C-alpha positions in Angstrom: 12.3 -0.1 17.9 8.8 -1.4 18.9 8.7 -4.8 17.3 5.1 -5.5 18.4 4.0 -2.3 16.6 5.9 -3.3 13.5 4.4 -6.7 13.5 0.9 -5.2 13.9 1.6 -2.8 11.0 2.9 -5.7 8.8 -0.3 -7.6 9.5 -2.6 -4.7 8.8 -0.8 -3.9 5.5 -1.0 -7.6 4.4 -4.7 -7.9 5.3 -5.7 -4.7 3.5 -3.7 -5.5 0.3 -5.0 -9.1 0.3 -8.5 -7.9 0.5 -8.0 -5.6 -2.4 -6.3 -8.3 -4.5 -9.1 -10.8 -3.8 -11.6 -8.6 -5.8 -11.9 -10.1 -9.3 -11.8 -8.1 -12.5 -15.0 -8.6 -14.4 -13.9 -7.1 -17.8 -10.5 -8.6 -18.5 -8.2 -11.5 -17.9 -6.3 -9.8 -15.1 -5.0 -11.4 -12.0 -4.2 -9.5 -8.9 -1.3 -10.6 -6.7 0.4 -9.4 -3.6 4.1 -9.5 -2.8 5.1 -9.4 0.9 8.8 -9.0 1.7 8.9 -9.0 5.5 12.8 -9.1 5.4 13.0 -5.7 3.7 9.5 -4.5 4.7 8.2 -4.0 1.2 4.6 -4.7 0.3 3.1 -4.6 -3.2 -0.3 -5.2 -4.9 0.2 -6.0 -8.6 -2.1 -6.5 -11.5 -0.9 -8.9 -14.3 -2.7 -10.2 -17.3 -4.4 -9.1 -20.6 -7.1 -6.5 -21.4 -7.8 -7.6 -25.0 -4.5 -7.4 -26.8 -3.0 -5.0 -24.2 -0.6 -6.4 -21.7 -1.3 -5.4 -18.1 1.6 -5.4 -15.6 1.7 -2.8 -13.0 2.0 -1.9 -9.4 -1.2 -0.5 -7.9 0.1 -0.1 -4.3 3.6 -0.1 -3.0 4.2 0.3 0.8 7.4 0.3 2.7 8.0 0.2 6.4 10.8 2.7 7.1 12.0 3.7 10.6 8.7 2.6 12.2 6.5 4.5 9.7 4.3 3.3 6.9 5.5 4.9 3.6 3.0 4.8 0.8 5.2 4.9 -2.3 2.5 4.3 -4.8 -1.3 4.4 -4.4 -3.6 3.4 -7.2 -6.7 3.0 -5.1 -9.8 5.2 -5.6 -10.1 6.5 -2.0 -6.5 6.2 -0.9 -4.9 3.3 1.0 -4.1 5.8 3.8 -7.8 5.9 4.7 -7.9 2.1 5.0 -4.8 2.2 7.2 -6.4 4.8 9.4 -9.7 2.7 9.7 -7.5 -0.2 10.8 -6.1 1.9 13.7 -2.8 3.2 12.2 -2.3 6.8 13.5 -1.8 9.5 10.8 1.5 10.4 12.4 2.8 6.9 11.4 1.7 7.2 7.7 3.9 9.0 5.2 2.5 9.8 1.7 5.9 9.1 0.0 4.3 9.7 -3.5 3.8 13.4 -2.5 6.7 15.8 -2.9 8.5 16.4 0.4 7.6 20.1 0.4 3.9 19.3 0.2 3.8 16.6 2.9 3.4 19.0 5.8 0.0 20.0 4.3 -1.4 16.4 3.9 -2.3 15.8 7.5 0.0 12.8 7.6 3.6 12.3 8.7 6.3 14.3 7.0 8.9 11.5 7.3 
């Protein structure tokens, strides 16, 4: 296991998610927060608050590090968090679109597993 690579991946994920979460909502009382669990290699970007009388509590992005690969389990971004990871230097073969069915992953251009 390449621990330097994993530490680099952790830092990239945390930086990207923190940048997204720092953007304020202009239309509602919603706070973004990030959850970084380096022990289990789970990374979340959550939105919590109120939009009028509607409660907002949801996960926008969920990423896991599994066997040296970045697994995107949930992606609620417009462009796709995978594109941000690529721009940060993560190779496509180390990114798994976990939210896509396994039989479709070979056609995504990203890692299968």
